[in-house]
GUVEX-765827 format. One record per atom (N, C-alpha, C): x, y, z. Coordinates in Angstrom, 2 decimals. Atoms other than C-alpha are relative to their C-alpha. Layout:
! GUVEX-765827
<node px="X" py="Y" pz="Z"/>
...
This chain:
! GUVEX-765827
<node px="1.03" py="-0.70" pz="0.01"/>
<node px="17.17" py="-6.07" pz="-29.85"/>
<node px="0.38" py="1.47" pz="-1.26"/>
<node px="-0.08" py="-0.82" pz="0.86"/>
<node px="16.92" py="-3.88" pz="-32.95"/>
<node px="-0.44" py="1.55" pz="0.42"/>
<node px="0.22" py="-1.19" pz="-0.33"/>
<node px="16.30" py="-0.05" pz="-33.05"/>
<node px="-1.66" py="-0.13" pz="0.06"/>
<node px="1.80" py="0.13" pz="0.31"/>
<node px="12.54" py="-0.73" pz="-34.52"/>
<node px="-0.66" py="-0.67" pz="1.37"/>
<node px="0.72" py="0.76" pz="-0.98"/>
<node px="11.68" py="-2.87" pz="-31.58"/>
<node px="-0.02" py="1.24" pz="1.18"/>
<node px="-0.18" py="-1.28" pz="-0.88"/>
<node px="12.94" py="-0.14" pz="-29.26"/>
<node px="-0.83" py="1.20" pz="-0.24"/>
<node px="0.47" py="-0.73" pz="0.00"/>
<node px="11.09" py="2.31" pz="-30.73"/>
<node px="-1.59" py="-0.23" pz="-0.14"/>
<node px="1.67" py="0.60" pz="-0.41"/>
<node px="7.76" py="0.41" pz="-30.76"/>
<node px="-0.18" py="-0.01" pz="1.28"/>
<node px="0.34" py="0.23" pz="-2.05"/>
<node px="8.48" py="-0.24" pz="-26.84"/>
<node px="-0.36" py="1.34" pz="0.70"/>
<node px="0.29" py="-1.40" pz="-0.45"/>
<node px="8.74" py="3.57" pz="-26.76"/>
<node px="-1.21" py="0.71" pz="0.13"/>
<node px="1.39" py="-0.75" pz="0.48"/>
<node px="5.57" py="4.42" pz="-28.81"/>
<node px="-1.02" py="-0.61" pz="0.99"/>
<node px="0.74" py="0.26" pz="-0.51"/>
<node px="3.71" py="2.07" pz="-26.74"/>
<node px="0.00" py="0.35" pz="1.27"/>
<node px="-0.66" py="-0.48" pz="-1.47"/>
<node px="5.20" py="3.07" pz="-23.48"/>
<node px="-0.98" py="1.38" pz="0.51"/>
<node px="0.71" py="-1.54" pz="0.30"/>
<node px="4.00" py="6.61" pz="-24.55"/>
<node px="-1.52" py="-0.17" pz="0.12"/>
<node px="1.54" py="-0.03" pz="0.14"/>
<node px="0.40" py="5.79" pz="-25.20"/>
<node px="-0.75" py="-0.65" pz="1.16"/>
<node px="0.80" py="0.95" pz="-1.28"/>
<node px="-0.21" py="3.26" pz="-22.12"/>
<node px="0.01" py="1.71" pz="1.05"/>
<node px="0.60" py="-1.09" pz="-1.01"/>
<node px="-2.30" py="5.74" pz="-19.38"/>
<node px="0.30" py="-0.92" pz="1.17"/>
<node px="-0.06" py="0.54" pz="-1.31"/>
<node px="-1.64" py="5.08" pz="-15.81"/>
<node px="-1.34" py="-0.53" pz="0.69"/>
<node px="1.37" py="0.18" pz="-0.17"/>
<node px="-4.63" py="3.40" pz="-13.97"/>
<node px="-0.42" py="1.19" pz="0.70"/>
<node px="0.54" py="-1.30" pz="-0.53"/>
<node px="-6.78" py="6.30" pz="-12.59"/>
<node px="0.17" py="-0.46" pz="1.54"/>
<node px="0.17" py="0.24" pz="-1.36"/>
<node px="-6.64" py="6.71" pz="-9.07"/>
<node px="-0.40" py="1.36" pz="0.51"/>
<node px="0.37" py="-0.97" pz="-0.73"/>
<node px="-8.21" py="9.12" pz="-6.31"/>
<node px="0.15" py="-0.39" pz="1.33"/>
<node px="-0.05" py="-0.11" pz="-1.47"/>
<node px="-7.85" py="9.83" pz="-2.96"/>
<node px="-1.00" py="1.10" pz="0.48"/>
<node px="1.00" py="-0.51" pz="-0.83"/>
<node px="-10.70" py="10.67" pz="-0.64"/>
<node px="0.26" py="0.26" pz="1.36"/>
<node px="-0.19" py="-0.20" pz="-1.55"/>
<node px="-10.40" py="12.04" pz="2.77"/>
<node px="-1.30" py="-0.08" pz="0.68"/>
<node px="1.01" py="0.18" pz="-0.70"/>
<node px="-13.01" py="10.83" pz="4.89"/>
<node px="-0.40" py="0.56" pz="1.40"/>
<node px="-0.09" py="-0.49" pz="-1.49"/>
<node px="-12.23" py="12.49" pz="8.46"/>
<node px="0.73" py="-0.51" pz="0.89"/>
<node px="-0.40" py="0.35" pz="-1.20"/>
<node px="-11.54" py="12.20" pz="11.74"/>
<node px="-0.76" py="-0.34" pz="0.69"/>
<node px="1.07" py="0.52" pz="-0.82"/>
<node px="-13.50" py="10.20" pz="14.11"/>
<node px="0.51" py="-0.49" pz="1.68"/>
<node px="-0.08" py="0.31" pz="-1.55"/>
<node px="-13.72" py="9.73" pz="17.84"/>
<node px="-1.43" py="-0.07" pz="0.56"/>
<node px="1.36" py="0.17" pz="-0.28"/>
<node px="-16.57" py="8.45" pz="19.23"/>
<node px="-0.43" py="-0.07" pz="1.58"/>
<node px="1.21" py="0.29" pz="0.91"/>
<node px="-19.17" py="8.19" pz="20.86"/>
<node px="-0.48" py="1.49" pz="-0.75"/>
<node px="1.14" py="0.92" pz="0.26"/>
<node px="-21.70" py="8.45" pz="19.37"/>
<node px="0.47" py="-0.79" pz="-1.47"/>
<node px="-0.02" py="0.94" pz="1.08"/>
<node px="-21.76" py="5.60" pz="16.69"/>
<node px="-0.12" py="0.87" pz="-1.46"/>
<node px="0.08" py="-0.93" pz="1.01"/>
<node px="-21.22" py="7.37" pz="13.46"/>
<node px="-0.01" py="-0.91" pz="-1.78"/>
<node px="-0.17" py="0.73" pz="1.70"/>
<node px="-21.61" py="5.96" pz="9.68"/>
<node px="0.13" py="0.86" pz="-1.13"/>
<node px="-0.84" py="-0.98" pz="1.25"/>
<node px="-20.02" py="7.45" pz="6.61"/>
<node px="-0.18" py="-1.16" pz="-1.09"/>
<node px="-0.03" py="0.80" pz="1.26"/>
<node px="-20.83" py="6.49" pz="3.11"/>
<node px="1.06" py="0.34" pz="-0.87"/>
<node px="-0.80" py="-0.43" pz="0.82"/>
<node px="-17.99" py="6.10" pz="0.70"/>
<node px="-0.45" py="-0.25" pz="-1.57"/>
<node px="0.73" py="-0.14" pz="1.28"/>
<node px="-19.30" py="7.51" pz="-2.64"/>
<node px="1.24" py="0.56" pz="-0.79"/>
<node px="-1.24" py="-0.34" pz="0.97"/>
<node px="-16.42" py="7.84" pz="-5.35"/>
<node px="-0.52" py="0.57" pz="-1.01"/>
<node px="0.83" py="-0.68" pz="1.13"/>
<node px="-17.02" py="9.70" pz="-8.48"/>
<node px="-0.19" py="-1.35" pz="-1.20"/>
<node px="0.53" py="0.63" pz="1.06"/>
<node px="-18.17" py="7.98" pz="-11.45"/>
<node px="1.22" py="-0.71" pz="-0.72"/>
<node px="-1.51" py="0.38" pz="0.72"/>
<node px="-14.93" py="5.84" pz="-13.31"/>
<node px="-0.58" py="-0.14" pz="-1.39"/>
<node px="0.37" py="-0.19" pz="1.19"/>
<node px="-15.11" py="7.15" pz="-16.52"/>
<node px="0.72" py="-0.86" pz="-0.99"/>
<node px="-0.37" py="0.39" pz="1.04"/>
<node px="-12.91" py="5.04" pz="-18.30"/>
<node px="0.09" py="-1.61" pz="0.37"/>
<node px="-0.32" py="1.62" pz="-0.23"/>
<node px="-12.10" py="0.87" pz="-18.66"/>
<node px="1.69" py="0.24" pz="0.39"/>
<node px="-1.08" py="0.63" pz="-0.89"/>
<node px="-9.29" py="-1.04" pz="-16.96"/>
<node px="0.45" py="0.43" pz="1.44"/>
<node px="-0.24" py="-0.13" pz="-1.43"/>
<node px="-7.56" py="-0.88" pz="-13.56"/>
<node px="-0.33" py="1.43" pz="0.43"/>
<node px="0.14" py="-1.12" pz="-0.65"/>
<node px="-8.33" py="1.65" pz="-10.98"/>
<node px="0.39" py="-0.17" pz="1.56"/>
<node px="-0.30" py="0.34" pz="-1.41"/>
<node px="-7.38" py="2.38" pz="-7.44"/>
<node px="-0.37" py="1.29" pz="0.58"/>
<node px="0.65" py="-1.05" pz="-0.94"/>
<node px="-9.15" py="4.48" pz="-4.77"/>
<node px="0.28" py="-0.21" pz="1.19"/>
<node px="-0.39" py="-0.27" pz="-1.38"/>
<node px="-7.94" py="5.58" pz="-1.30"/>
<node px="-0.94" py="0.90" pz="0.65"/>
<node px="0.96" py="-0.58" pz="-0.70"/>
<node px="-10.41" py="6.29" pz="1.40"/>
<node px="0.88" py="0.24" pz="1.35"/>
<node px="-0.87" py="-0.37" pz="-1.13"/>
<node px="-8.34" py="8.08" pz="4.14"/>
<node px="-0.55" py="0.47" pz="1.16"/>
<node px="0.82" py="-0.55" pz="-1.68"/>
<node px="-9.42" py="8.73" pz="8.05"/>
<node px="0.89" py="-0.23" pz="1.12"/>
<node px="-0.74" py="-0.05" pz="-1.34"/>
<node px="-8.11" py="9.48" pz="11.29"/>
<node px="-0.57" py="-0.44" pz="1.14"/>
<node px="0.73" py="0.66" pz="-1.02"/>
<node px="-9.04" py="7.65" pz="14.33"/>
<node px="0.56" py="0.68" pz="1.57"/>
<node px="-0.94" py="-0.41" pz="-0.77"/>
<node px="-8.52" py="9.83" pz="17.60"/>
<node px="0.03" py="-0.83" pz="1.44"/>
<node px="0.63" py="0.52" pz="-1.41"/>
<node px="-9.72" py="7.49" pz="20.28"/>
<node px="-0.19" py="-1.82" pz="-0.42"/>
<node px="0.05" py="1.41" pz="0.42"/>
<node px="-9.86" py="3.38" pz="20.37"/>
<node px="-1.37" py="-0.03" pz="-0.56"/>
<node px="1.53" py="0.16" pz="0.60"/>
<node px="-12.97" py="2.31" pz="18.15"/>
<node px="0.09" py="-1.58" pz="-0.74"/>
<node px="0.31" py="0.96" pz="1.12"/>
<node px="-14.38" py="-0.58" pz="16.14"/>
<node px="-0.91" py="0.73" pz="-0.98"/>
<node px="0.55" py="-0.66" pz="1.14"/>
<node px="-15.03" py="-0.02" pz="12.69"/>
<node px="-0.47" py="-1.49" pz="-0.80"/>
<node px="0.40" py="0.91" pz="1.24"/>
<node px="-17.11" py="-2.34" pz="10.05"/>
<node px="-0.35" py="0.66" pz="-1.27"/>
<node px="0.21" py="-0.78" pz="1.38"/>
<node px="-17.53" py="-1.64" pz="6.53"/>
<node px="-0.30" py="-1.19" pz="-0.94"/>
<node px="0.44" py="0.76" pz="1.09"/>
<node px="-19.12" py="-2.97" pz="3.31"/>
<node px="-0.29" py="0.78" pz="-1.22"/>
<node px="0.20" py="-0.70" pz="1.21"/>
<node px="-19.26" py="-2.09" pz="-0.16"/>
<node px="-0.50" py="-1.03" pz="-1.09"/>
<node px="0.21" py="0.32" pz="1.13"/>
<node px="-20.73" py="-2.79" pz="-3.55"/>
<node px="0.06" py="0.50" pz="-1.12"/>
<node px="0.05" py="-0.57" pz="1.53"/>
<node px="-20.99" py="-2.51" pz="-7.36"/>
<node px="-1.49" py="0.62" pz="-0.09"/>
<node px="1.38" py="-0.78" pz="0.54"/>
<node px="-23.90" py="-0.35" pz="-8.44"/>
<node px="-0.05" py="-0.42" pz="-1.18"/>
<node px="0.64" py="0.51" pz="1.55"/>
<node px="-26.16" py="-1.66" pz="-11.17"/>
<node px="-0.67" py="1.17" pz="-0.89"/>
<node px="0.64" py="-1.08" pz="0.94"/>
<node px="-27.46" py="1.88" pz="-12.53"/>
<node px="0.51" py="-0.10" pz="-0.84"/>
<node px="-0.44" py="-0.22" pz="1.24"/>
<node px="-27.87" py="2.43" pz="-15.70"/>
<node px="0.46" py="1.25" pz="-0.31"/>
<node px="-0.27" py="-1.23" pz="0.29"/>
<node px="-26.11" py="5.49" pz="-16.84"/>
<node px="-0.59" py="0.45" pz="-1.46"/>
<node px="0.68" py="-0.71" pz="1.02"/>
<node px="-27.50" py="7.99" pz="-19.44"/>
<node px="0.47" py="-0.32" pz="-1.17"/>
<node px="-0.67" py="0.59" pz="1.26"/>
<node px="-26.98" py="6.51" pz="-22.87"/>
<node px="0.21" py="-1.43" pz="0.08"/>
<node px="-0.31" py="1.68" pz="0.11"/>
<node px="-26.24" py="2.93" pz="-21.77"/>
<node px="-0.86" py="-0.59" pz="0.07"/>
<node px="1.28" py="0.93" pz="-0.20"/>
<node px="-28.11" py="0.05" pz="-22.11"/>
<node px="0.29" py="-1.30" pz="0.76"/>
<node px="-0.61" py="0.92" pz="-0.62"/>
<node px="-25.72" py="-2.14" pz="-20.03"/>
<node px="0.25" py="0.19" pz="1.37"/>
<node px="-0.52" py="-0.33" pz="-1.20"/>
<node px="-24.88" py="-2.40" pz="-16.41"/>
<node px="1.73" py="0.11" pz="-0.29"/>
<node px="-1.59" py="-0.40" pz="-0.35"/>
<node px="-21.62" py="-1.48" pz="-15.07"/>
<node px="0.69" py="-1.85" pz="-0.12"/>
<node px="-0.59" py="1.52" pz="-0.12"/>
<node px="-19.07" py="-4.19" pz="-15.65"/>
<node px="1.37" py="0.30" pz="1.15"/>
<node px="-0.76" py="-0.68" pz="-0.97"/>
<node px="-17.01" py="-3.32" pz="-12.33"/>
<node px="0.60" py="-1.16" pz="0.84"/>
<node px="-0.67" py="1.23" pz="-0.66"/>
<node px="-14.71" py="-5.99" pz="-10.68"/>
<node px="0.96" py="0.90" pz="1.30"/>
<node px="-1.20" py="-0.05" pz="-1.12"/>
<node px="-13.58" py="-5.18" pz="-7.07"/>
<node px="0.93" py="-0.91" pz="0.37"/>
<node px="-0.69" py="0.94" pz="0.18"/>
<node px="-10.88" py="-7.19" pz="-7.36"/>
<node px="1.07" py="-0.05" pz="1.51"/>
<node px="-0.35" py="0.23" pz="-1.31"/>
<node px="-8.97" py="-6.57" pz="-3.73"/>
<node px="-0.39" py="1.44" pz="0.71"/>
<node px="0.35" py="-1.36" pz="-1.02"/>
<node px="-10.25" py="-4.02" pz="-0.96"/>
<node px="0.83" py="-0.17" pz="1.42"/>
<node px="-0.91" py="0.44" pz="-1.11"/>
<node px="-7.95" py="-3.65" pz="1.97"/>
<node px="0.06" py="1.24" pz="1.04"/>
<node px="-0.04" py="-1.15" pz="-1.32"/>
<node px="-7.70" py="-1.59" pz="5.59"/>
<node px="1.57" py="-0.09" pz="0.19"/>
<node px="-1.42" py="-0.20" pz="-0.20"/>
<node px="-4.08" py="-0.43" pz="5.86"/>
<node px="0.17" py="1.26" pz="1.19"/>
<node px="-0.52" py="-1.00" pz="-1.18"/>
<node px="-2.46" py="1.74" pz="8.82"/>
<node px="0.58" py="1.17" pz="-0.97"/>
<node px="-0.66" py="-1.23" pz="0.76"/>
<node px="-1.36" py="5.19" pz="7.57"/>
<node px="-0.42" py="0.25" pz="-0.75"/>
<node px="0.85" py="-0.44" pz="1.49"/>
<node px="-2.31" py="7.11" pz="4.79"/>
<node px="0.62" py="-0.25" pz="-1.45"/>
<node px="-0.05" py="0.57" pz="1.43"/>
<node px="-1.83" py="5.43" pz="1.37"/>
<node px="0.14" py="-1.39" pz="0.04"/>
<node px="0.01" py="1.50" pz="-0.01"/>
<node px="-1.09" py="2.06" pz="-0.03"/>
<node px="1.21" py="-0.57" pz="0.49"/>
<node px="-1.12" py="0.85" pz="-0.66"/>
<node px="2.28" py="1.33" pz="1.46"/>
<node px="-0.05" py="-0.08" pz="1.50"/>
<node px="0.47" py="0.18" pz="-1.31"/>
<node px="0.66" py="1.34" pz="5.09"/>
<node px="0.35" py="-1.27" pz="0.00"/>
<node px="0.40" py="1.46" pz="-0.50"/>
<node px="0.89" py="-2.25" pz="7.02"/>
<node px="-1.40" py="-0.32" pz="-0.22"/>
<node px="1.08" py="0.63" pz="0.34"/>
<node px="-1.81" py="-4.32" pz="5.92"/>
<node px="-0.66" py="-0.63" pz="1.49"/>
<node px="0.65" py="0.27" pz="-1.37"/>
<node px="-4.36" py="-4.68" pz="8.85"/>
<node px="-1.07" py="-1.24" pz="-0.27"/>
<node px="1.37" py="0.82" pz="0.49"/>
<node px="-7.31" py="-6.79" pz="7.05"/>
<node px="-0.17" py="0.41" pz="-1.32"/>
<node px="0.68" py="0.20" pz="1.39"/>
<node px="-8.56" py="-7.55" pz="3.52"/>
<node px="-1.55" py="-0.12" pz="0.11"/>
<node px="1.39" py="0.29" pz="-0.08"/>
<node px="-12.20" py="-7.30" pz="3.02"/>
<node px="-0.20" py="-1.38" pz="-0.55"/>
<node px="0.74" py="1.39" pz="0.29"/>
<node px="-14.52" py="-10.68" pz="2.60"/>
<node px="-0.45" py="0.35" pz="-1.59"/>
<node px="1.26" py="-0.30" pz="1.12"/>
<node px="-16.03" py="-10.74" pz="-1.25"/>
<node px="-0.78" py="-1.26" pz="0.38"/>
<node px="1.20" py="0.60" pz="-0.44"/>
<node px="-19.33" py="-11.77" pz="-0.56"/>
<node px="-0.63" py="-0.79" pz="-1.14"/>
<node px="0.82" py="0.76" pz="1.29"/>
<node px="-19.94" py="-13.09" pz="-4.07"/>
<node px="-0.82" py="0.93" pz="-0.66"/>
<node px="1.01" py="-0.88" pz="0.76"/>
<node px="-22.71" py="-11.81" pz="-6.41"/>
<node px="-1.23" py="-0.01" pz="0.83"/>
<node px="1.74" py="0.29" pz="-0.48"/>
<node px="-26.24" py="-10.92" pz="-5.07"/>
<node px="-0.87" py="0.80" pz="-0.76"/>
<node px="0.50" py="-0.45" pz="0.86"/>
<node px="-28.57" py="-10.19" pz="-7.23"/>
<node px="0.80" py="1.04" pz="-1.22"/>
<node px="-0.92" py="-0.46" pz="0.97"/>
<node px="-25.90" py="-9.46" pz="-10.01"/>
<node px="0.86" py="1.43" pz="0.72"/>
<node px="-0.95" py="-1.28" pz="-0.87"/>
<node px="-24.05" py="-6.87" pz="-7.18"/>
<node px="1.14" py="-0.82" pz="0.22"/>
<node px="-1.13" py="0.67" pz="-0.72"/>
<node px="-20.63" py="-7.95" pz="-6.53"/>
<node px="0.16" py="0.49" pz="1.54"/>
<node px="-0.06" py="-0.55" pz="-1.37"/>
<node px="-20.33" py="-7.23" pz="-2.49"/>
<node px="1.29" py="-0.49" pz="0.49"/>
<node px="-1.31" py="-0.28" pz="-0.77"/>
<node px="-17.10" py="-6.72" pz="-0.13"/>
<node px="-0.46" py="0.08" pz="1.16"/>
<node px="0.37" py="-0.20" pz="-1.13"/>
<node px="-17.50" py="-6.84" pz="3.33"/>
<node px="1.49" py="0.37" pz="1.00"/>
<node px="-1.15" py="0.08" pz="-1.05"/>
<node px="-15.06" py="-6.10" pz="6.81"/>
<node px="-0.56" py="0.03" pz="0.91"/>
<node px="0.53" py="0.07" pz="-1.46"/>
<node px="-16.00" py="-7.60" pz="9.87"/>
<node px="0.65" py="0.77" pz="0.68"/>
<node px="-0.55" py="-0.81" pz="-0.82"/>
<node px="-16.00" py="-5.57" pz="12.88"/>
<node px="1.56" py="-0.09" pz="0.49"/>
<node px="-1.72" py="0.17" pz="-0.14"/>
<node px="-12.31" py="-5.01" pz="13.93"/>
<node px="0.50" py="1.36" pz="0.62"/>
<node px="-0.34" py="-0.90" pz="-0.61"/>
<node px="-10.77" py="-2.67" pz="16.40"/>
<node px="1.12" py="0.84" pz="-0.50"/>
<node px="-1.01" py="-0.70" pz="0.65"/>
<node px="-8.68" py="0.14" pz="15.58"/>
<node px="0.57" py="0.92" pz="1.61"/>
<node px="-0.26" py="-1.28" pz="-0.89"/>
<node px="-6.44" py="2.56" pz="18.08"/>
<node px="0.10" py="1.10" pz="-0.64"/>
<node px="-0.49" py="-0.89" pz="0.13"/>
<node px="-5.70" py="5.79" pz="17.63"/>
<node px="0.84" py="0.47" pz="-1.00"/>
<node px="-1.29" py="-0.17" pz="1.09"/>
<node px="-3.91" py="6.74" pz="14.10"/>
<node px="-0.69" py="0.38" pz="-1.15"/>
<node px="0.67" py="-0.32" pz="1.66"/>
<node px="-4.55" py="7.17" pz="10.42"/>
<node px="-0.26" py="-1.46" pz="-0.74"/>
<node px="0.12" py="1.10" pz="0.56"/>
<node px="-5.68" py="4.64" pz="8.37"/>
<node px="-0.65" py="0.33" pz="-1.46"/>
<node px="0.39" py="-0.20" pz="1.18"/>
<node px="-6.66" py="4.07" pz="4.67"/>
<node px="-0.71" py="-1.33" pz="-0.72"/>
<node px="0.88" py="0.80" pz="1.30"/>
<node px="-9.21" py="1.92" pz="2.44"/>
<node px="0.18" py="0.22" pz="-0.94"/>
<node px="-0.83" py="-0.24" pz="1.39"/>
<node px="-7.23" py="1.16" pz="-0.33"/>
<node px="-1.34" py="-1.24" pz="-0.96"/>
<node px="0.79" py="1.16" pz="1.01"/>
<node px="-9.65" py="-0.60" pz="-3.36"/>
<node px="0.75" py="0.11" pz="-1.55"/>
<node px="0.07" py="0.07" pz="1.34"/>
<node px="-8.63" py="-1.85" pz="-6.48"/>
<node px="-0.42" py="-0.82" pz="-0.78"/>
<node px="1.16" py="0.73" pz="0.30"/>
<node px="-10.71" py="-3.11" pz="-8.91"/>
<node px="0.12" py="0.47" pz="-1.76"/>
<node px="-0.02" py="-0.04" pz="1.77"/>
<node px="-11.08" py="-3.19" pz="-13.21"/>
<node px="-1.05" py="0.27" pz="-0.14"/>
<node px="0.92" py="-0.31" pz="0.74"/>
<node px="-13.48" py="-1.61" pz="-15.09"/>
<node px="0.02" py="-0.41" pz="-1.74"/>
<node px="0.10" py="0.34" pz="1.43"/>
<node px="-14.85" py="-3.46" pz="-18.11"/>
<node px="-0.92" py="0.97" pz="-1.02"/>
<node px="0.73" py="-0.59" pz="0.70"/>
<node px="-17.39" py="-1.52" pz="-19.24"/>
<node px="-0.55" py="1.49" pz="0.64"/>
<node px="-0.34" py="-1.30" pz="-0.69"/>
<node px="-17.01" py="2.49" pz="-18.60"/>
<node px="-1.87" py="0.50" pz="-0.36"/>
<node px="-0.41" py="-0.70" pz="-1.21"/>
<node px="-18.80" py="4.46" pz="-17.05"/>
<node px="-0.41" py="-1.06" pz="1.21"/>
<node px="0.57" py="1.40" pz="-1.15"/>
<node px="-19.15" py="2.13" pz="-13.68"/>
<node px="-0.13" py="0.98" pz="1.35"/>
<node px="-0.04" py="-0.20" pz="-1.02"/>
<node px="-19.50" py="3.04" pz="-10.11"/>
<node px="-0.10" py="-0.81" pz="1.22"/>
<node px="0.38" py="0.67" pz="-1.31"/>
<node px="-19.62" py="1.53" pz="-6.82"/>
<node px="-0.65" py="0.79" pz="1.60"/>
<node px="0.27" py="-0.85" pz="-1.37"/>
<node px="-20.56" py="2.67" pz="-3.04"/>
<node px="0.02" py="-1.06" pz="1.10"/>
<node px="-0.65" py="0.78" pz="-1.27"/>
<node px="-19.50" py="1.39" pz="0.24"/>
<node px="-0.52" py="0.88" pz="1.25"/>
<node px="0.12" py="-0.44" pz="-1.18"/>
<node px="-20.01" py="2.33" pz="4.09"/>
<node px="0.57" py="-0.20" pz="0.94"/>
<node px="-0.99" py="0.26" pz="-0.79"/>
<node px="-17.96" py="2.31" pz="7.09"/>
<node px="-1.07" py="0.81" pz="1.69"/>
<node px="0.57" py="0.11" pz="-1.19"/>
<node px="-19.67" py="2.01" pz="10.72"/>
<node px="1.24" py="0.53" pz="1.16"/>
<node px="-0.90" py="-0.23" pz="-1.07"/>
<node px="-17.16" py="3.62" pz="13.64"/>
<node px="-0.97" py="0.03" pz="1.34"/>
<node px="0.85" py="0.04" pz="-1.49"/>
<node px="-18.54" py="2.49" pz="17.12"/>
<node px="0.98" py="0.22" pz="1.08"/>
<node px="-0.77" py="0.00" pz="-1.58"/>
<node px="-16.91" py="2.73" pz="21.07"/>
<node px="0.37" py="-1.52" pz="-0.39"/>
<node px="-0.28" py="1.27" pz="-0.54"/>
<node px="-14.97" py="-0.31" pz="21.83"/>
<node px="-0.18" py="-0.25" pz="1.56"/>
<node px="0.75" py="0.03" pz="-1.03"/>
<node px="-16.89" py="-1.77" pz="24.56"/>
<node px="1.30" py="-0.28" pz="1.25"/>
<node px="-0.88" py="0.01" pz="-1.34"/>
<node px="-14.96" py="-1.32" pz="28.11"/>
<node px="-0.37" py="-1.56" pz="0.54"/>
<node px="0.56" py="0.93" pz="-0.78"/>
<node px="-14.31" py="-4.18" pz="30.65"/>
<node px="-0.96" py="-0.42" pz="0.58"/>
<node px="1.37" py="0.15" pz="-1.08"/>
<node px="-16.82" py="-3.33" pz="32.95"/>
<node px="-0.84" py="-0.16" pz="-0.37"/>
<node px="0.92" py="0.22" pz="0.62"/>
<node px="-19.28" py="-3.36" pz="30.16"/>
<node px="-0.29" py="-1.17" pz="-0.24"/>
<node px="-0.03" py="1.26" pz="0.44"/>
<node px="-18.54" py="-6.63" pz="29.40"/>
<node px="-0.41" py="-0.88" pz="1.24"/>
<node px="0.50" py="0.72" pz="-0.87"/>
<node px="-18.79" py="-7.83" pz="32.51"/>
<node px="-1.20" py="0.22" pz="0.78"/>
<node px="1.58" py="-0.24" pz="-0.19"/>
<node px="-22.12" py="-6.40" pz="33.54"/>
<node px="-0.84" py="-0.57" pz="-0.56"/>
<node px="1.18" py="0.90" pz="1.24"/>
<node px="-23.47" py="-7.97" pz="30.27"/>
<node px="0.08" py="-1.47" pz="0.40"/>
<node px="-0.02" py="2.03" pz="-0.48"/>
<node px="-22.44" py="-11.70" pz="31.43"/>
<node px="-0.78" py="0.18" pz="1.20"/>
<node px="0.68" py="-0.34" pz="-1.59"/>
<node px="-23.64" py="-10.50" pz="35.10"/>
<node px="-1.41" py="-0.52" pz="-0.43"/>
<node px="1.30" py="0.12" pz="0.54"/>
<node px="-26.84" py="-9.72" pz="33.23"/>
<node px="-0.73" py="-1.34" pz="-0.39"/>
<node px="0.36" py="1.25" pz="0.87"/>
<node px="-27.44" py="-12.50" pz="31.29"/>
<node px="0.09" py="-1.37" pz="1.27"/>
<node px="0.24" py="0.80" pz="-1.42"/>
<node px="-26.55" py="-14.82" pz="34.63"/>
<node px="-1.22" py="0.17" pz="0.70"/>
<node px="1.25" py="-0.48" pz="-0.99"/>
<node px="-29.11" py="-13.19" pz="36.57"/>
<node px="-1.62" py="-0.43" pz="-0.87"/>
<node px="1.28" py="0.54" pz="0.91"/>
<node px="-31.61" py="-13.74" pz="33.84"/>
<node px="-0.33" py="-1.26" pz="-0.05"/>
<node px="0.00" py="1.44" pz="0.06"/>
<node px="-30.81" py="-17.25" pz="33.38"/>
<node px="-0.75" py="-0.79" pz="1.25"/>
<node px="0.41" py="0.07" pz="-1.14"/>
<node px="-31.11" py="-17.58" pz="37.02"/>
<node px="-1.54" py="0.18" pz="0.55"/>
<node px="0.82" py="-0.54" pz="-0.04"/>
<node px="-34.00" py="-15.91" pz="37.21"/>
<node px="-1.24" py="-1.08" pz="-0.59"/>
<node px="0.73" py="0.84" pz="1.01"/>
<node px="-35.80" py="-18.12" pz="34.35"/>
<node px="0.05" py="-1.65" pz="0.73"/>
<node px="0.45" py="1.32" pz="-0.64"/>
<node px="-34.81" py="-21.24" pz="36.18"/>
<node px="-0.65" py="-0.25" pz="1.35"/>
<node px="0.36" py="-0.02" pz="-1.34"/>
<node px="-35.93" py="-20.42" pz="39.49"/>
<node px="-1.51" py="0.08" pz="0.09"/>
<node px="1.37" py="0.14" pz="0.18"/>
<node px="-39.30" py="-19.50" pz="38.03"/>
<node px="-0.51" py="-1.15" pz="-0.65"/>
<node px="0.91" py="0.90" pz="0.64"/>
<node px="-39.89" py="-22.59" pz="36.09"/>
<node px="0.03" py="-1.02" pz="1.06"/>
<node px="0.19" py="1.00" pz="-1.39"/>
<node px="-39.28" py="-24.53" pz="39.58"/>
<node px="-0.96" py="0.28" pz="0.64"/>
<node px="1.24" py="-0.58" pz="-0.60"/>
<node px="-41.69" py="-22.36" pz="41.25"/>
<node px="-1.38" py="-0.31" pz="-0.54"/>
<node px="1.13" py="0.33" pz="0.54"/>
<node px="-44.33" py="-22.95" pz="38.69"/>
<node px="-1.10" py="-1.01" pz="0.07"/>
<node px="0.74" py="1.60" pz="0.09"/>
<node px="-45.74" py="-26.20" pz="39.55"/>
<node px="0.94" py="-1.01" pz="0.21"/>
<node px="-0.71" py="1.02" pz="-0.03"/>
<node px="-44.96" py="-29.75" pz="39.79"/>
<node px="0.09" py="-0.44" pz="-1.41"/>
<node px="-0.40" py="0.23" pz="1.03"/>
<node px="-43.25" py="-31.57" pz="37.02"/>
<node px="-0.82" py="-1.32" pz="-0.14"/>
<node px="0.95" py="1.12" pz="0.16"/>
<node px="-45.60" py="-34.21" pz="35.53"/>
<node px="0.26" py="-1.34" pz="-0.06"/>
<node px="-0.38" py="1.86" pz="-0.12"/>
<node px="-43.60" py="-37.53" pz="35.32"/>
<node px="0.87" py="0.16" pz="1.41"/>
<node px="-0.80" py="-0.18" pz="-1.40"/>
<node px="-41.86" py="-37.65" pz="38.93"/>
<node px="1.49" py="-0.65" pz="-0.58"/>
<node px="-1.83" py="0.69" pz="0.16"/>
<node px="-38.78" py="-39.84" pz="37.43"/>
<node px="0.51" py="0.93" pz="-0.79"/>
<node px="-0.93" py="-1.10" pz="0.66"/>
<node px="-37.94" py="-36.54" pz="35.69"/>
<node px="0.49" py="1.04" pz="1.24"/>
<node px="-0.44" py="-1.23" pz="-1.05"/>
<node px="-37.61" py="-34.45" pz="38.83"/>
<node px="1.26" py="-0.52" pz="0.50"/>
């Protein structure tokens, strides 16, 4: 490798800019009541890769579900929709991208030219968590939106009473059907 190649590589490295990254503090959550939070990042003004982190703290066991989508708003002076690829959206433990992976968001594909992404309901214990969004902006400016819903974890007693209630409703419906009259075909009895 000669000096010209080294100088050219150094110049290219100097001109390269890091991917824009932003950290948003969502808040601390303990339930009840059920709470919903919108994830609204700032407009991404440059093309290329980006990474955003949405950090939150959970004080008691709860269930979360989340969804997000690329917006199609036309920006001032622009004649085309933002070209934004939400390539990888993850839920991680701890604050930051280095925490253990808990779940990946599922890419829902395009709906009316919107790219969607969702996280099925998942139970979390008390602790710190981060939603990490990695994407690529093709046409700047670009924007996306999302939301997280925090809800209480159902207690075992609640599940037991729910199942008992369904059983009693089924028994009452069956009893009512038997007492409402005769069956038309005696062979079916």
